[in-house]
N, C-alpha and C positions, 0 to 999 in steps of 0.2 A: 760523289757516289749519288746522292740524290737526284744530281741533272744527268746522270748519267742513266740511270733507272726510271725515269721518268723519260728520256727520249727514246729509251728501248723498248718501253711499254708501250707508248702514247704514236701515235701515228697521223699525219696530216696526210690530202691526195692532190696530186697535181695532174693536171692536163697532159697527155700525151700525144693527143692527134686532132687539130686544128679540122672541127667542122664548123664551117658558117653560121654564127648566131646559135650556138651549143651552148659551149660552157659561158658564154656572158663574157668573155674577156676578148678584148680587140687581136685583130689581125697582127698589129706590129708588136703585140704582148707575146704573142706566140714564135715569130719571128726569131725576137729579142733572148728567149729562153731557149731558140734551139727545138722545139716541138716540130714533130712533124707534120706534113701539110696532106689532107687526104687526095687521092687521086682525083683528076678532072672528071665531074660528070658521076662521080661516087653517089652511090641512093642509099648510102650508110647513114644509121641514124647513129649520134651520140649519145651515149648510156656512161653512167658513174662507172660501172662495174665492169665495163671495157676498156673504157679509156680514158683512166685515171690511174696512177700508181699509187703507192702506200710509201711516203719517207719520211722520218723521224720528224716528231714534230718540234716548230721552232716558234712557239708562242705562248707561254705560259707564266704566272707569277702573280702578281699584287696589282689590282685597278684600284686609283682613288680618287673616287669622282669628287670634281670641284665643284664651286658653286652654292653649299652649305654652308652654314655657320662651322660646322666642322665638318675635314672629309671623310665620310663613308669608305671602309674598303670592304673588297671583295675578290676573291680568288679565280683565277678563270683558267682554261687550259682549251688548246686547238687540238681537235681530235677526230679521227675519221669516222662518217656517219655509219660506215660498216662494221666497226670495231665490235668486236663480243667479249673482250677483255674489260670487266668492269671494277677496275681494282680498286680501292678506297685510299684516292692518292692524298685525301687532307687529313685519314686520319678521325673522321667523325664516329660518331655511336650509332649504330641501325637506330631507325626509326620505330618508333612505336603505331605509327600510321602514316599512308603515304596519301596526301592529299593532292591528285593532279586537275588542275583549272584549265579549263576550255572556254573559248570562245570567240569573241571578234577583234581580226585583226588592226581594226580602224578606229580610231577615237570614238566613242559614243558617251552619251550621258546618259545616267541613271537617275530614276526619282531621289528626291533629297533622302526622304525615308528608309526608302531601300540600301540607299548608297551606304545610309549609316548602319540599319540592321548587318548586312553583307560584310563590312570592315568590321564591326564588331564581331559577327559572329565566329567568322575565317578565322581569326587571330585569337581569339578565345578556344576554336579546338584546336589549332594548331600548338598554343600553349598548354595546355592543360594536359592534352595527351602525348607532348612530344613528337608532335608530326615534322613530315617535312612537307613543303608546298613546292610544287613544281609546277614552272607556266615557260612562255616561249622566250624568256626573259628580255623582250624588247621594252622600250619608254612608250607603249602603243597599247590601245585597245584594251583588255582585260587585263593585261599583266600590269596596265597602267594604275587600275581600281586593285589590284591585290597588290602594289607598293605603296599604295596611299594608306591601307589598312595595314601594314606593317610601321610604316611610318607616324603614324598616328600616335605610338606608343611611347614611353619613356627609351631612351639608350639601352638599360638594362632590358628592360624588358623585349626589346628590336634585337636584341643580340641573344637573346632564349631562343626565338624561332629562324630555324632552319629554312632559308628560300633559296630556290635553285632554279636559275633560270637555263633552260636546252634551246639555243638560238643556233641558225644558221650562220654560220662562218661568213659567206659572200653577200650577206646583208648588215654584216653590223658595219658602221660608219665609224671611218678612221681606224680601221681594222690594222693598218700599214703601221700606228702606233703601238699597236700590241706585240707586235714582232718583239721577240727577243726570248733570252731563255732566263728564268727565275729573275723577272726583273719586276721596279714599281713604275707603274707608269700613271702618272695624272691624264683623268679623263672628264671631258665635258660632256655634260647630258646637255646639248643643245642640236634641236634639231635643223637640218639645213633643208633646201630646198628640192634634195635628190629624192626623187621620188621611189627608188628602190635600195634605198638602204635606211636604215635603224639605229637610232642611238640605245645603250644597252640600260636598263633602269637602275636607278643607283640604289633602291631599296634590297637589291637584292644580294646575297650573301656567298652566294657559288655562281659560275657561268661553265656551262658545258658546251664549250661553240664547237657544233657539229659541220665537219667539212666533207664535202663530196665531189668539191674540187670545182663547183659551179661560183659564181659571183651575180649579184643580185637578183637572186633567185630563190624563194621559200621554195621548202617541202625537202630540202636534205635534211632537216632535223627529225623528219616524222617518226622514221623507221628508227632512227635512234634512240627517240625516246621511248617508244613502245621498248623496246630491247630493253633501256635502261629501267624502266619500271616493273618488266617481267624480272627482270634480274633482283631485284629488292623486294617485289613480293615473295619468292622464293627463298629467302634469308629468314632465318629461325631466329627468333628475339628472344632475350632473357626474360622468363617469369615472373621466376623468382630464387635467389641461390644459386645462380650462376646455371639453372637449370634453362635449356631450350627447348622452347614449346612449340605454337605456331608460326606461321610466317607470315611478313608484315601485310596487313590489310591495305589496299589500297581503293579508294573514293573518286569518280570524277565530279567535279562543279562545272556546272555549264551556265555561263552567264554572257547573254545576248548569244551571238556567234553566226556564222553562213552556213553555207550547205555543207563545207566540209567537217562543220562542228556536228550535225547531225551526223556522217558518215562515223566520225569519228567514237560516238558514242552505239551507232549498228556496233561498229568492233568492240567496243567493249561490252555489252550486253552478251553478245555472242560467243564473246572468248572463252577460254577455258584453263581454269576458272574463270566465271564470269564476274563482272567489276560492275558493282553498284556505280547508280550516277542519282547524285541532287540537281535537279533543274529549278533556277530563281525564276519563277514566273514574273512577267513584267517587267523583265530587263529588256525585251525585245527583240526581234526575228526569229532564229532559232530556237530558242529556250521559250520563246512563248507558244511556237508552232508544237514544238514537243508537249509544252504542257496541256496545250486544246487536245491534241490528238490520244494524253493521257487520261483526260477526263472525259472525253466523249466517245471512246473507244468501249465496245461491249465486250463480255469476257471470253466471246470466240474469238476475239481477234477482229472485228468487223466494223463497220460505220455507217451512221444511217446515209445514204444517197444524197441528202440535202447538205447536210455538214462535209459528205466529202467535195461536194461540187464547190464549196464553201470553201475549205482548206486547198484545194487546189487552186482557187482563184487566189485566194490569200498568199500562196507562192510564189504566183507568177508575180503579183505586185511586189513581193518582199524584196525577192530577187532579182526582178526583171526576165524573169525565163519566159522559153515559148511554153504552147500546151505538151508538149511530148516531152520537155523537160521536167516540167514542173508534175509530171503525174510520175516520171522515173524518180525523183526525188519524194514522190507522195510514198510508192512504194517501200521506200528504204524508211520511211517516218512509221509506217505501219509496220514492216519488220521491228523496229526499236520499240513500241509501244507492245509487240507480244509478249515480249517480256517484262509486263507491266509492274512483275513484283520488286524487278530489279530498279524500276526509276521511283524516284521520291521528288513529289514537285514542293516545292517552298513558294508558299501564295502568304501576300500580307495580310491579305483581307480574311482567310480563313482562320476560325479559332482555334481550330487543329493545327495547323500549321505555321500561326503565326509568332510562335515563341522564336528562340533565336537559331538563326540559321545553323550553329555547331550542334543543335538536338537533332536536329534535319540530318545533321551528314552524321553523325554517329547512330541514331536509328536506320539510316539507312544501309548503314553497314550491318547489324543485327540481322535485318527482314532478308537482304539480299544474298545472305550466308547461308550454307547448309548446313554450317557448324551447330552442335547440340549446347543444352541452357549450360555446361560447364565451360564449355570453349568461349561463349560469349560473357558469363560471367568471369573469365580468364583475361578477357580483352577488355571488360570495363573496369578491373582490378589494374591490368597494365595501363591504361587510359587516367586513374583516377577520377572517373568519373562515376560516383555513387548514385549519382541521379537517374544514369543511365540505368544502373541497376535496379535501380529501386522501382522506377516504373516499367522497364520493358523486360525485365530478366525475372522477378521476384514476381512475377502474377501469382492471382488465384488458380490453386488446383497445379502446380507448377510440381512434378516431384524431382527428389533428387536421388543421385545413387548412394546409397549407404558410406561415408566417409567421403564424399566432396565437399561438402560444405566445410569439413574441419581442414581440407587440404587449403581450399579458399582462405578459411582465418590463419592458416601459417605462413600462407603469400602474403597476408593482410598485415601483420602483424612485422611481417618481415621487411616488408616494404613501408612503414610507418603509415601506412591509411587506416588513418582514426576514424574515419567514415564508414569506411566497409567494416570494419571491428564492429561495431554499434550496427550497420546493419546486418551482420550476421547473427549476433545475438539476438535484434530481434525476430529473426526467421528461424529461429530453434538451434542454434549451437549452444551447446550446455557447455562451459568454461569446466568442472569437476570431469567430465570425459573427454574431453578436449586434452588437458593438460597430462602431458608423461613424463617422466625422465629425459628419454630421447629428444623430445620436442621442445621441451624446456633448455636441454643442451645445445640443441640445433639454434634456437633464439639465441644465445647466449657467444654462439662461435661464428653468428652469421655477422659476413661485413661488409653488407650493404647498412646503410642510417648516417648519421655524422660521426664525425671523430669524436674518441672517448679516451678515457684513463685506463681500460678495464685491464688490457696487458700489461701494465706499469703496475697495478696494483698484485696483480699475479704473480709478479714477480717478485713483488713487496713480502707475499707469503709460501712461495715456493719457489726456491732458489733453482737455478739451470735450465730455465723452460725454454725449450729448442723453438726454432722457427714458426714451425707448422704445429705447436702444441694445441691440441683439444683441449679447451675447459672442461672441468666436470664440475659438478653441483658442489662437491667436497673444497672444489678450491673456491666457488663462488661464498658458499658458507665460511671460510676463513677470512676471505676478503670483508665480508658482513662483520666478523668480528672486530677486526683490526677497525675498519671505519669505526663502529658504533662504540668500543672500547669497554675500558671498564669490564663487568661481569655480564657483559651480553654474550648469549649464547644463541648461535643460527640454529633454527630447524635444521639444516641441512649439516650440520653436525653433530646433532644428536644419534645416541645410539640406536634408537629406533628405526631411525631412517636409513642409517649407515647400513644395518643390516638387510634391511629391504633391497636397499642400493648394489649389495653387495651380492646378494639373492639373485639377482635380475644378472647381475655381470657374469657368474659363475654359471648361469646356463647355455653358455656357448652364443648366447644371441649378440650381434653383431649389431652397431648402435645405427646400419641401415633401414635393417628390417625388424629392430625391437618393438616399435611401434606397433605392427604390425602381430608381436607375436606376445603382447602383455594381454589382452583379451581372455587368451589359450592358458598363460600361465595365472593370473588370479583374476579372481571375479570382482563385477561393479563395483560391489564397497569397495574391495581394497585398493582397486585401482583409484577409486575419489578418495582412499585413505590416505593416499600418497602426498594428495596438495588436496587438504581439507579447504583450501581458501586460495582457492586460485588467482583470485586478482589480488591478493595480498602478494603472490609470488611473481605475476607477471607486473606488478607495480614496480616491484624490486627490480626487477630484469630492466625495464625501461628507464630507471634512473640511472643505474650502475651504466645504460648503454647510452645513455643523454638524450633521450626521445623525450620531451619537455611535457607535449601534447598527448603523446601516449598516456604519460604516467599521471597526466590527470585524468583523463577520460578513468584505469584503472580504479583510479583514487574514488572516482564516483561511485563506482559499483562495489559492490559485494559490503565486508561487514566491518566495523572497526575503521569510519571515517576518522575521526579524531587522532588514534592513534597510528594511522597510515601516515596521515599529514605531520606528523611530529616526527615519524622514521625516515620519511622520504626529506625533510627538512634537515635531519641530524646528517645523512647518509649524503646530501649535496655539500653541506659546508665542510665535513671531513675530506669530501673529494678534493675541494679548492683547497683547503690548507695541506694535500697531497700534490697538488699540481704545484703550488707557490714552494714547496720543498722539493719536487725534483727540475724545479725550474723549466716547467714548460712555458705555452704563450700567455700571455696575461689576460687575452681575452677568455680566454678557458677557465681561469680562474674566476673572472669575472662573471659570466654566466652562470658556473654554479652556484655565487651568492646569488646570483638576481633570482634562480630557480628556489635556494631552500628561502630567501625570504617569501615567495609568494608562497611558499607549502607552510609555513610558518605563518604567515597571515592568516591563511585558510582556515588554519588550528584555531587562531585568535577569532577569526568570526565568526566558526563552530559555536564555539564554546560560549561566544557571547551570547549567539542565538539560541543553545539550547539553558542557558539560564535564565533568559526572559521568558523561556515556558514553562521550566518546571527547575526550581533552586536543587531542590531536595534530589532529583532525578541525576540531576547532574554531577554532585559531588557523589553520587554513588559511581556515576559513569567513570570518574577521575583516578576513583579507587577499588575499582574491577580491577582480578588481578587476569593478565592476557597470557593465555599459553602460547599463543601464535609469537611472539613477542617478547621469550623469553622470560615468563612471568613477570615482567615490569606490569606499571598502571601507568597512565594517563601521564600522573603526576612525574612520576619517574623518567619517562619519555621527554617528558617537557626539561627537566632538567639535564638530562643526558645531551641535547637538543641547546640546552643553554639557551633556552627561552623564556627571558627575563619578565617580557610582557603579558606570557602567558601565566607564570606563577605570580605575578604583581596583580592578575585579576579579581576582581571582587571574590567571585567564588571561590578560587582556590585560596584567598585569605581567609575568608569566613571560615574553608576546611581546616585550614591550617589553625584558625584561633581555636575551632572546637580540638584539636586534635592537642595542642599545647595547654591547655587546660583539663583536658582529658572528662573524666565523668564531673568535674565541678562546674558549678553552674554560677557564675559570679561576671559582674560588668566593671566594677571599679574596686581599686584599692586591689586587684589580686594578688601582686607580689606580697603587700604587706599581710595582707589573708592568709597565706599560706606558709608565709613563716611565722606567724602566730601558731598555726596548725602543727607547726613542726617542733616548735620551743614547747609550746603547751598543749601537748594531744587531744583533752576533753574541749578542745575549742574547735575540732573538727565537727563535732555533732550540732553545730550552732551553724555551720556552712549551708549552702543551698547544692543539693545534687539534680542531675539528669535523672527521668524516670528512666524505667526497665525499657519500654517501648522506644525512648531517644538513643538510649545505649547500644541498641542493636541497629541502629541505623550509623553508629559510628565506626570507621576503620578499626581494624583490630592489625597487632601482628600475629605472623605466623605463631608463634609460641602459645596467645593469648585463645587464640580460636580453639588449636590442641587442645589447650586446659579447660576449654568450655567442653567440648565435647566429650572430654573423658568425665567432666564432671556430670553432664545431663546422662551419660550413661550409665554412671554410676546412682544418681538420684531413680531412674527407670527401673533398675534392678531392684531397688529398696523398694518403693509405692509404685505399680505400675495402677493399682484402682483408683487412688485419690487422685493421680494424673487426669486421667478418664473423665471421674465427677465433674475437676477443676475443669476442664476443657468444656464438660456440657455446660456448665454455669456460665461459662464464658460467654458460648457460643450463644444462650438466651439471652444474654445481657446484650451482645452485640445486635443479634436481629431488634430485639427491643429497641435500639437506640440506634436509628440510621448514621448519625453521624459519629457513633464508634463501630462502625463495619471495618473489617479486618483488609488492609488493603496489601497485595500482596507485590514484592519487589520482585519480580521474575529474575531467576541469574539470566546472565548475557548466555543465550542459547547457541552462539555462532563460536566464540572464541574467547568467551571470558569464561570466568569460574569463581565462584564463591568458597572453594575451599573444599577437600574430604577427605577420603580414605587414600588417596592419590597425592595427597599435598605431602610434603616435607617433614617431618617430625623435629627435627632439630633446624629448621628453615628460618632462623632468625638472621631475615634480612631485607632487606629496604620495601617490601611487597607489601603494600595493604589493601585490603578488602571488606568487601562489607557483609553482615547475615543478612538473610533473605526475607523475612519476614518481620512484617513492624505494625503496630496499632496505634493509632489515634488516640485511644483510651490511653489515660498517664497512671502507672502506677511506681509508688516510692520506692526506695530502695531499703533492703534491710540496715542493720545496724553494721554487720560484720561487712557487706558491700560497700557499705559507706567508707570504713576503714581502708578495704582495698583501692578503690578507686582514687581516694584523694593519694595513697602512698602512691598508687601506679601512675598518677599524673605526669607527664612530662616536667610542668613548672613546678611540680613537690620535687621530680628527683632533680633537677635544676640546680631548686635552692637550697636542697639537703647536702648537693655536690658541692657546690657555691660555697657554704657554710662551712663543711670539711674542709675545701681546700684552702680559706683564710684559716682556720684554727692550723692548719699543718702551715702555710706559708708564714702567720706567726712563730712558732715553734722551730720553724727550719731557721729563721732569722735570730731566735735567741740561740741556737746549739753556735749558730758561725760568731756571731757577734762575742758569746763566751769561749776560754780557751778550753779545747777539746781536752777530756780529761783521757786517762788511757784504760777508763771502767767506762762506758757509755749510760749516762745519766737517763730517766725515764722520755725525757721531750726528744734524745737522739734516736733512743727504742722506738719511739712511736714513729720517726724519720724515717728510719729504716723499714718496719713495718707498710708504712704508706708506699714506700718506693716498690718494697716487692711485690704487694697487692696490687699497683698501678702497673707493675709488669706484667704480672698475671692477666688483668685486665685487656691490656694492646695484644696479648699473646691470645685470648679468646677473640677479640673483636677480629682477629686474620682470621681465624679457624672459622667461626659462622659467617665472613665475608661471601656478597654472590658468587664468585667467581672460583669455578672448580679445581682448575690447576693451582698446584703452590706458588709459583711464579708468577699468576695473574692475580693473585690474592695478596700478594705482597706489592705489585706494581699499582692496584687500587690503592692500599694501604700506604704508599709514601707519595701517592699524589695527592693529600692532604698535608699542607704545611704544619700544620699543630700535631700532625700524628710524627713528619718529621722531628720539632723540636720534642716533643714529648720521649720519643726514644733518645736522643742524643742526651737529654737530661737523665733520665733513667739510668743509660750506659756508662755518664761521667759519676753519679752518686755512686753506682755502685763500684767502680775503679777507686772511688775515695776511701767506700766502705770498707774494700779489702786492704787497704792502706794505711787505716787508720788503728786497726788491730796488729799492725806492726810498730814496735815502740820507736824502731827508728826514721819511720816514718809519718809520726803524726803531724808533720808542721805540714809535710806536702797532703795528708789529707784533707787539712785545714782549709789549704790553696784552693783543692779541688772541688772542694763544700761551698768556699766562696763564688768559686766562678762558676759552679751549677746553678747555685739561685738565679741567677741572673735569667737563664730558663723559665725559671717559674714565675719570675715577676712578670715578666714578657705574658706569661699565659695568663696575667689577668686582663689582657684584653680579651680575650675569647669571651669572657665572662661579660664581659661591657657590650660586647658585640649583640648582646638580647637585646639592648635598650635600642626602641626606634629613635632616640636622639642622638642616641652615641655610636652607636651603631655604622651609620651611614660616613663616619668620620674613621673609626676603623679601617674600612673598605678603604676608603681614601688615602689614609698613610701606607696601605699597602701598594697601592699603584705610586704614591710619591716615592717609596724606597725602590719600588722598580724601573723608576726613572734616574734614582740616582746612580743605582748600580752600575747605568751603561754611562751618566756621564764620569764616574770615579774610572774608568778605563781610558777614557780621553785626558782627566787630569792626571793618570798616575805617567803618559807622556810626559806631559808639561815637567811634573814633579821631579823626572827621573833624569829628562835630560837637563835642566838648570843645578840639580841636587850630582852631578857629575862634573859637572863644570868647575863650581864652587870647590869641593872638594879638590880638585886636581891644582886648580889653583892656590887656595888657601894652604896647602898643609903640603907643599913641594919635599921641603926639608926631613919633613917630621916622619920618624921612625914611629907608626901605630898599629895596633894588630888591624888583620882584615875585619873583625866583625867592627870594631869601631868604625873603619871606615865603610862598610857597608852601612850600620848604623846612620852614619852622618849625612850618607845621600841622600836618605829619606827623612833624618828628622829635623834638619833645620826648613827647607822648604817647607814642610807641612806646616811648622807653626808660623811660617810668612805669612802663609792665608789667611790665618786668623789676624793679623795686624801686630804678631810678633817678630818684629825684626832685625833683631841683635846687632842694634846700632852701634856697636863697640868692632863689630866683628866685620862691618861691612868692607873697609879698607885696611888691609892687614899692613898697608905700610902707612899710616895714616900718623905713629908715634914713632915711626923711625925717620931719619933724614936721608942715611943711603939704606935704601930699600935692596935686599939680597933676592927678595921674590921677581921672577920671570915672568913680563906680562902682565902684571897686579892690576893694571887697570881693566883689564876684561873682565875680572868678579864682579863690580858695581855696573859696569855694564850689562851684561848678564841678567844682574838683579832687577835691573830697570825694567827688563823686556819680560823676565818673569813675573813682577809683581804687576805689570800693565795686561797681560794675557790672563794670567790665574784670578786675580783678585777684581781686575774690573772687566772682562769679556766673558772669563768660563762662571765666575759664580755670576753674574749678569745672566748668562746663559743657563744658570740653572734655575735661577729665581724666577725667569719668564718661565721655562718648562712646567715647574711646579704650578704654574699660574695657570695655565693653557690646560694643565693635567687635571686640576681642580676644578676650573669652570666647566670642562667636560662631565667628569663625574659627578658634581654637585646637583647638575639638572637633574641626574637619573640615579642620584646616588638613593634615594628611596626605594625605586625599584630595583637596585642592584641589593640594599637589604633587604628585602622581601626574598628576593632569591635564593639569596645563601642562609636567610632565615629557615628555609625548608629543610637543607641537609642539617642545622642544627636540633630543628624538634627531630627529624625523623633519627639523630644521635640519642637523643634523651628518652626517646619513646622505646628504644631496643637495649637502653643502657640500665645493669641492673641498680633498684632502688636503696640500698646500702653506700653509700662513698667511702672509699680507701680511709683504713685499710680494714672495716668491718665490710667489704664488697668479698671476702676470703667465705663468709658466711653465704654469700650468694653462689662463687663458684661451686661450694662442696655440694649444696642442695641442687645445683643446674647436674653437675656429676652425676650425682646420685638418680635423679630422674633420667639420665639419658640410659645409666645402666638399668635401672627399670624397666624401660621401655624395651630396651634389646631383650633382658630374659621372659619381656611378656612376647617377643616374637614382632616388633614393631617396626620394622625396618624401613629401609624408605623406599620409599615407590615412585619417588619421583626421578625424572630423566637428567641424572648428572649429565649427559651426554658424554659421559666416560666408554 
């Protein structure tokens, strides 16, 4: 069907009347083909229009150029020079620029420097703009220089350049070899001695062989080439998002050339619309004549008499013309330079013009067209040439229509033009007013750019997505929450944003014109409030669309660079995980992980830079609560992103150490001193504490901050005058001592908060933040404050809970070792109280956790292994506790208690994990257990296989219960792994002379294979795996421990002071305080996203 279509669409031309020396073929050919002969004495002149006819083309296919290290290929087709149907036979995308090169047909030499600049500039112009290069296709003259420019590059770069040769069919050497339909033809680029034929240039990728019925004559391709260029210029190219704008720009480049080249230039500059021309001065002949006339012609189009005579004489000598011929060509030359604005001369010696020729080509297009600044900007954007836009479009005094630059910004974002985005920002585009809901949704729904996994992610959060579904920001918010996990709440899913989003939708405004209607619906401030941090939103867009360069650019702009880097790293790593789960291309997940590592490294470098400048401010930077990041802190984001190196950084560890010891000031024997303070409370007053100013710098939980606000409010009500006097006194002291001047830590102005009326009163979450003011002057703490800070320090809570837990564990051991009585003793009652109150504490932890939805709260809770063990232990104990009050099931309760204590013995490992020496080993043990689980799955196959064979052979005639049979399948093989071979049962016929067991010999043989595989192969494989895991994790075990330590410290920071069972007092206190706040009308002003 393809062949039929080609032959119906494209034609060749054949001579139908023989006139001597007209079409170029011999008389014998005409006689052989049966062509009619003209009447004798006829004066009729042969003409292609009249004396040829169209027939289906008989030459098209692929040329393989021979002679190089690797044969290069090109598509070709023979077609009529009068054909007006320019169908895209090869399926090429439209060019963004058409460069037509004219010049000498015969070979000529260029200056080495000019040759180098021409080759480099022409290829750069074609490659960066997506241009087509059009030549006459033969391996002579200017076409050879163009081919050399293309061949200078690598194969990959060369394939990106589309070079089309439009050559006359009649002058192609060995054209008979090209005859055939859809064939592959080997072609040698070796010129013969024939003067009227030329070989094709091997560096072109496509050939249009124009046939006007002649042989051995040039000129048949001129008309076809002109129509071809006109046709391409009329095609509308896509600017952005499938919108077709202006036509394809065309420019002519002149290198050397003869008289016909000057006539071609004249046709270009006088055409409608005119075509700009770039002339390479110094290349010889026609190009030098045009450059000379362009330079010395006056504004009125005349030339000095002496220069005129000199130019005519030069024409005579150059082309060997007579005086009359030279004057005619001079007139044509002057007509060319009358359109001086359309001709750009590229001179090597001129500083203005001695740049690359690609700049001359592109600037000539901008000067030679009548397009306004907007169209010129679209051209530069289409070509991806920000240098042209910067130097020739964004000039001083340029005025832009309202909204024009915003449209250009949209095109730059969609087409991933990072440099243009930067240029537009430099020239006044405000992202706060640019970014609107429809524009952001258009960006997410753009089909341009690299392939990404957004459609798979949307399907994970929204079922039954149709093929033409348009993503909304609500979908994007759900995707963000899916990728971030835990209690992260995206801005697009919050109540406030959803209300504004639905309000805009309910106005009946369509997506297409909502951009223009938003300013009428909302004022400028309300529009900016939709996206208060536009670079943050655009960075998320770039990350989800896998546009790394754009994401890095957006990261560099706007606020909260540290948090944005951590967020981007987490999103990329989550997308890599999703790509692995969906079995997408391996390269895709590898790219995501590489991008994630790049952002996480940036976050670490930025932290190191800030820490070197000011460690105090850096610690506050880590603990600011970020509104635009789901009220997370940088520390929390680093944990979510699993950035171990970040948490292990000195700055984070110093901060965690301060959090761990709270208001205490200790260096050595901290644990011993805290235990002494717990056991002997008067010892607390012997300990050192931080000053008031230092405590103000320390991070706090939301609960602590609200308590301080309430205390401060009550104190203000009691005594305002004394407070004022004290302030005046302190101000005088500060002004007297310059070293004690008040240093204000300004709150985060853009994306941070230090807490306030809008904070959640019951938000005992993982968010930490710092108080604002602090002084260098140190004030000691009061006695009551010292006691409070001691018992509220995480290290005190830890040892209090650890001591309480050890008491519980000892009593639990006592209970299970002693026989359970019908009436519980005091130890068992204590254990029951411990378990019940601990269950209440677990419920409280679920309720106050960050996520809003109950299902997400439970998911976050069970994501911690210790929580699963605690829940299982409490549930098992409660079952045993119910059974122990039933006299008939006391023994069952005893058994359940015995099994339950295993969970609580394992729980001791969490206490040991606090130690910097034992903690890393606990983490390594967890890794080894994970490896062992995979190994057990393989071992189960081997044990089951041998156990079935052994059980079947050894007990063929014994009638035993199914329970015993199934038990023996795994019982004996399992103990054989540890060396218990059951030697007396290896051979069931050993003691019997006449063995009645069929195939008894098979049992020992299978046992031999099993022991070989299980004891030698698999056990050693497990040991090797353990060794590899230990070596790998031991190298960074300290980093892993430091990372896990953050969660442990935060856990005890939020945990009540009293351990179970006394923790019930704290629960009652918190419940009463909550009721008190509700009665006072202090409701949640925090946006929970509901």
